[in-house]
C-alpha positions in Angstrom: 150.1 162.2 133.5 146.7 163.5 135.7 144.3 166.1 133.8 142.5 167.9 136.4 138.6 168.9 135.2 138.8 171.9 133.2 135.6 174.1 132.2 134.3 173.5 129.1 134.6 176.4 126.3 130.9 176.8 126.1 129.8 180.2 125.1 126.8 182.5 126.6 123.9 181.8 125.2 121.8 185.0 126.3 120.7 186.5 123.0 117.0 184.6 123.7 117.1 185.7 127.5 115.6 188.3 129.1 117.1 191.7 131.0 115.6 189.6 134.5 117.4 186.8 133.2 120.8 188.7 132.0 120.9 190.0 135.3 119.7 187.0 138.0 123.1 185.3 136.5 124.6 188.1 137.4 124.0 188.0 140.8 124.5 184.7 141.3 127.8 185.3 139.8 128.8 187.0 142.4 127.3 185.1 145.2 129.3 182.7 144.3 132.5 184.8 144.9 131.4 185.9 147.7 130.6 182.3 149.2 134.7 182.1 148.6 135.0 183.9 152.1 132.8 181.9 153.2 128.6 181.9 154.0 126.7 185.0 154.4 125.6 185.2 157.2 121.4 185.9 158.1 121.9 189.6 158.9 124.3 190.3 156.1 121.7 188.5 153.6 119.1 190.9 155.5 121.2 194.2 154.9 121.5 192.5 150.9 117.9 191.8 150.5 117.5 195.2 151.9 119.7 197.1 149.7 118.7 195.5 146.5 115.0 196.3 147.4 115.6 200.0 147.9 117.7 200.7 144.4 115.1 198.6 142.3 112.3 201.2 144.2 114.0 203.8 144.1 115.3 203.2 140.1 111.5 201.4 139.0 109.1 201.7 141.7 107.5 199.3 140.6 109.9 195.6 141.1 108.3 192.7 143.5 109.8 191.9 146.6 109.8 188.6 145.8 112.6 189.1 142.2 115.0 190.7 144.8 114.1 188.0 148.1 117.5 185.9 148.7 117.7 182.4 148.8 117.8 182.6 153.1 114.6 184.6 153.2 112.4 182.6 151.1 109.8 179.9 153.1 111.2 176.4 152.4 108.5 175.5 150.1 109.6 178.2 147.7 113.5 177.6 147.4 115.1 176.4 144.4 115.5 172.7 144.1 118.7 171.5 144.3 119.9 169.5 142.0 121.7 166.2 143.3 125.4 165.8 143.5 126.2 164.0 140.3 129.5 162.0 142.4 129.5 160.7 146.4 130.5 163.0 148.7 133.4 160.7 149.9 134.4 159.9 146.5 136.7 162.2 144.4 136.4 162.3 140.9 139.3 162.7 138.6 139.9 162.7 135.0 142.8 160.4 133.4 143.6 159.4 129.9 143.6 156.4 128.8 147.1 154.6 127.6 146.7 151.5 126.0 143.6 149.1 125.1 143.3 145.7 124.2 140.4 143.8 123.4 139.9 140.2 122.6 136.6 137.5 122.1 134.8 136.1 124.8 132.6 134.2 123.2 129.1 134.2 121.6 129.7 137.4 120.4 130.7 139.1 123.1 134.3 141.0 123.3 136.2 141.6 126.6 138.1 145.0 126.6 141.0 145.6 128.9 142.1 149.6 129.3 145.4 151.3 131.5 144.8 154.6 132.8 147.5 157.6 133.5 146.8 158.2 137.0 150.0 160.2 137.7 149.5 163.0 139.9 145.3 162.5 140.7 146.1 160.7 144.4 143.4 157.5 143.8 143.3 155.7 146.2 142.2 151.4 146.2 142.7 148.2 147.4 142.5 144.5 145.8 138.8 144.6 145.0 138.4 147.8 144.8 135.4 148.8 142.2 136.3 151.7 139.4 133.3 154.2 138.0 133.0 155.7 135.0 131.3 158.5 134.9 129.1 159.6 131.5 129.1 163.1 129.6 127.0 164.4 127.5 128.1 166.1 124.1 129.3 169.2 124.7 127.5 170.2 121.4 124.3 169.3 122.7 125.0 171.0 125.6 125.5 174.3 123.9 122.0 173.6 121.9 120.1 172.6 125.0 121.5 176.4 127.0 120.1 178.4 123.5 117.1 176.5 123.7 116.2 177.6 126.6 117.4 181.2 126.2 119.8 181.2 129.6 123.4 182.1 130.3 126.1 178.9 130.1 127.5 180.5 133.1 124.0 180.2 135.3 124.6 179.7 138.5 122.2 176.8 139.4 122.0 175.5 143.6 123.5 171.6 144.1 124.1 169.5 146.5 127.7 170.4 145.9 127.1 174.3 145.8 126.4 176.6 143.5 127.4 175.7 139.6 127.2 177.0 136.4 124.8 175.5 134.1 126.8 173.9 131.2 128.6 171.8 133.9 125.6 170.4 135.4 123.9 170.1 131.6 127.3 168.0 130.5 127.8 165.8 133.8 125.3 165.9 135.9 122.0 164.8 134.3 120.6 163.0 131.7 119.5 164.3 128.0 118.3 161.3 126.5 115.9 160.1 129.4 113.2 161.8 129.9 110.4 161.4 132.9 107.0 162.5 132.9 107.5 165.3 135.3 109.7 166.6 133.7 107.4 166.5 130.5 104.9 167.9 132.6 107.0 171.0 133.8 107.8 171.9 129.9 103.8 172.0 129.6 103.6 173.9 133.0 106.1 176.7 131.6 104.3 176.5 127.6 103.6 180.4 126.4 101.5 178.2 123.1 98.7 177.2 124.9 98.3 174.3 121.9 101.8 173.0 122.7 101.1 172.9 126.5 98.4 170.0 125.4 100.8 168.2 123.1 103.3 168.4 126.1 100.2 166.7 128.9 99.4 164.2 125.9 103.3 163.4 125.1 103.4 163.1 129.5 100.7 160.4 129.8 103.2 158.8 126.8 104.9 154.4 128.0 107.7 155.8 130.5 109.8 153.7 128.3 108.8 155.9 124.9 110.1 158.5 127.2 113.5 157.5 128.0 114.2 157.4 124.8 113.3 160.8 124.0 116.0 163.4 123.6 115.6 166.6 125.9 116.8 168.6 122.9 114.3 167.4 120.4 111.3 168.3 123.0 112.2 171.9 123.4 112.9 172.1 119.3 108.8 170.1 119.5 107.7 172.8 121.7 109.8 176.1 121.5 107.3 178.4 123.8 107.9 176.5 126.9 110.2 178.2 129.7 111.0 176.5 133.0 112.9 177.8 135.5 116.2 176.0 134.3 117.1 174.4 138.7 113.6 173.0 138.2 114.6 171.5 135.2 117.8 170.2 135.8 115.5 169.0 139.4 113.4 166.8 137.2 116.1 165.1 135.0 117.6 161.9 135.9 120.9 161.5 136.8 123.5 160.4 134.7 124.6 157.1 136.2 128.2 155.5 136.4 129.4 151.4 134.3 131.3 150.2 137.4 134.4 147.8 136.6 136.7 145.5 138.8 140.3 147.6 139.0 142.6 144.8 137.8 145.9 146.4 138.7 147.6 147.2 142.4 148.7 150.7 143.9 152.1 149.0 145.9 152.7 147.5 142.7 151.4 149.9 139.6 150.9 153.6 141.8 150.9 155.5 138.3 149.0 153.1 135.9 145.5 151.5 136.4 143.8 149.0 134.9 140.8 147.8 134.7 138.9 145.3 132.7 135.0 144.7 131.3 133.3 142.8 129.3 131.4 144.4 126.7 127.9 143.7 125.4 125.0 144.8 123.6 122.5 145.5 126.9 124.6 145.8 130.0 123.2 144.4 132.5 125.1 145.8 135.7 128.4 144.9 137.3 131.7 144.5 135.3 129.5 145.1 131.8 129.7 147.9 129.2 127.8 148.4 126.1 129.1 147.9 123.2 128.0 151.9 121.8 130.6 152.5 125.0 133.4 150.8 124.0 133.8 153.4 121.4 134.8 155.9 124.1 137.8 153.3 124.7 141.2 154.7 122.5 144.4 155.3 123.7 144.8 159.3 124.2 141.1 159.4 125.7 140.1 160.7 128.7 137.9 159.1 131.2 136.4 160.7 134.5 136.7 158.0 137.6 136.1 157.3 140.6 136.5 154.9 143.3 133.2 153.6 144.0 132.6 154.0 147.3 129.5 151.7 148.3 131.8 148.3 147.0 133.6 147.9 149.3 137.6 146.0 148.7 138.2 142.6 149.5 139.2 141.6 153.2 142.2 139.8 152.8 144.8 141.6 154.5 146.7 138.5 156.0 150.1 137.8 153.7 151.7 134.6 155.7 147.9 133.5 155.1 148.1 131.4 151.7 144.8 132.3 149.1 142.6 130.3 147.0 140.7 132.6 144.4 138.0 130.9 142.3 136.5 134.0 139.7 134.3 134.2 137.3 133.6 136.3 134.2 135.2 139.9 134.8 135.8 139.3 138.2 139.1 137.3 137.0 140.6 141.2 137.1 140.2 141.1 140.9 142.5 137.8 141.6 144.9 139.8 139.2 144.8 143.0 141.7 145.0 140.7 145.2 147.9 138.5 143.4 149.8 141.7 142.3 149.2 143.2 145.4 151.0 140.2 146.9 153.6 139.9 144.7 154.7 143.4 145.4 154.4 142.7 149.2 156.4 139.7 148.4 153.9 137.9 150.4 155.0 135.1 152.6 151.3 133.4 151.2 150.8 131.3 148.4 148.4 132.2 145.8 146.1 129.6 143.5 144.0 131.1 141.1 141.3 129.2 140.0 139.9 130.6 136.9 136.6 130.1 135.0 135.8 130.1 131.2 139.5 131.7 130.8 140.8 128.3 128.8 142.3 130.3 126.0 144.8 132.5 125.7 142.7 135.6 124.4 140.7 136.4 127.8 142.5 139.0 130.1 145.1 137.7 131.9 145.6 134.2 131.5 148.9 134.5 129.5 149.9 136.3 132.6 148.9 133.6 135.6 150.4 131.6 133.3 153.8 133.3 133.3 153.3 133.6 136.8 153.0 130.4 137.4 155.9 129.3 135.5 158.0 131.6 137.6 157.0 130.0 140.6 155.6 134.0 141.8 151.7 131.9 141.6 151.3 128.8 143.3 149.0 127.2 141.8 146.6 128.0 138.5 143.9 126.6 137.0 140.8 127.4 134.6 138.2 125.8 132.7 136.9 126.4 129.0 133.1 127.2 130.6 131.4 129.2 133.2 128.7 126.8 134.4 128.5 125.7 138.1 128.8 121.6 136.7 132.0 122.4 135.1 132.9 124.5 138.6 132.3 121.6 140.4 134.5 119.1 138.6 137.3 121.1 138.6 136.9 121.5 142.6 136.2 117.8 142.9 139.0 117.0 140.8 141.7 119.3 142.5 139.6 118.8 146.2 143.1 116.6 147.8 144.7 119.5 147.2 142.4 122.3 147.9 141.6 120.3 151.5 145.5 120.3 152.4 145.2 124.3 151.8 142.0 125.0 153.0 143.0 123.4 156.6 146.8 125.1 156.6 144.6 128.4 157.0 144.2 129.3 153.1 141.7 132.2 153.0 139.0 131.3 150.3 137.5 133.8 148.1 134.5 133.6 145.4 134.5 136.5 143.0 131.6 136.2 140.7 128.3 138.5 140.8 126.2 135.0 139.8 124.1 134.2 142.6 123.6 130.3 141.7 127.8 130.1 141.0 128.3 130.9 144.5 125.5 128.9 146.3 127.3 126.4 143.9 130.4 126.8 145.6 129.4 126.6 149.6 127.5 123.8 148.6 131.1 121.7 147.6 132.1 123.0 150.3 129.8 121.8 152.4 129.8 118.5 151.7 133.9 118.2 151.6 133.3 119.2 154.9 130.7 116.7 155.6 133.1 114.2 154.3 136.2 115.1 155.7 135.4 116.2 159.0 132.6 113.7 159.2 130.5 116.5 160.7 126.6 116.3 160.1 125.1 119.1 157.6 124.2 121.3 160.0 128.2 121.5 161.7 129.3 122.4 158.0 127.5 125.2 157.3 128.1 126.3 161.1 131.7 126.2 160.3 131.4 128.1 157.0 129.6 131.0 159.0 132.4 130.5 161.2 135.0 131.2 158.2 132.8 134.3 156.9 133.3 136.1 160.4 136.6 135.7 160.5 137.0 136.6 156.6 138.8 133.3 155.6 135.5 132.6 153.2 135.1 135.8 151.3 132.6 136.4 148.4 132.9 139.0 146.7 132.2 141.7 145.0 130.0 143.1 148.3 128.3 146.5 148.9 129.9 147.8 152.3 
């Protein structure tokens, strides 16, 4: 079942806040309520500013006009910085429950992890070749402690590029609490009420940036308790949380309520398709993940259901091959499918048994695999299958190379170039031009690719 994003029950921490901060929070909350009926016009904002100014002057007689000016009436240089949006503007995040998890050895001490998500009711749409973004979040208890250390309300509305949002949500889902930049430390020093603490913070800001990234915001706030920076400026100085990008292995046509993805679990993730060992702890049945479809990476441009498809897949990209075949099977595509998997010789690797089963039943035209993932073994397999590959290619097949490794892509292109030279008896220049024509017609595709 789909579970919409809901506010966590974080209690307000106003015991150390000033009356001004409490009033500021109430005012922002009221403004957020009014904004539901539409944005304030400049005349309305000016009227409200004049009204509040008259109230303060009549009751206290000494209020600073700067304290009651609205954001619209302030110069642009004085306005509160907006925290960047956590999610891309053109994607929608959903919270989905893990219903199944499988792991297996991937060699060299690494692991594969394949998870199934229940996305029923999420209206999450994707195509074969799409990438799933797994969004991290901070520990709710740590968020409470940070708010308490800062002495601000959890419900304090702060400006972000998505509009006004409560402080607890920005701290929980938008910014990293474990990677501090020099600008954050300098901001804390600027608003420190203790000279010795300010000097300590300035000294800390001169530390190695790598050391700063390993520091927790909460530990710094506890070590230097006198600092009270404006929350919006502090949040804007923190680094945004970044998603982990993994390949989708399922077809929305074949399985509309279940989304499957695969990741390579390694000690030090280096990019697409890889998850850290520490992140593996989140992959448990019954756990919830915040996900979205990565808008920067395009799906596979393979749409001709009549054309044969040859897919060479390596590493986590085997998930993309599985998604493409499942989609073509669900649509009862007339074109044959051939999957060549690199490094998936054993049945412990994701989808190996499934591919073999599909091949035995005839739903997958051909299935080949190698035990290794080096380019030499791949080229050896291509050369052994060249006669059959060439027959598929002259039958207007679409050729997909699914790998994130540049050397693997280069090796496949070199083999195909040599095959065209041998088979069509043309020079290398003409063979390369032919490959470019195939690329332009989406008959030679290298994926994953950005839009």
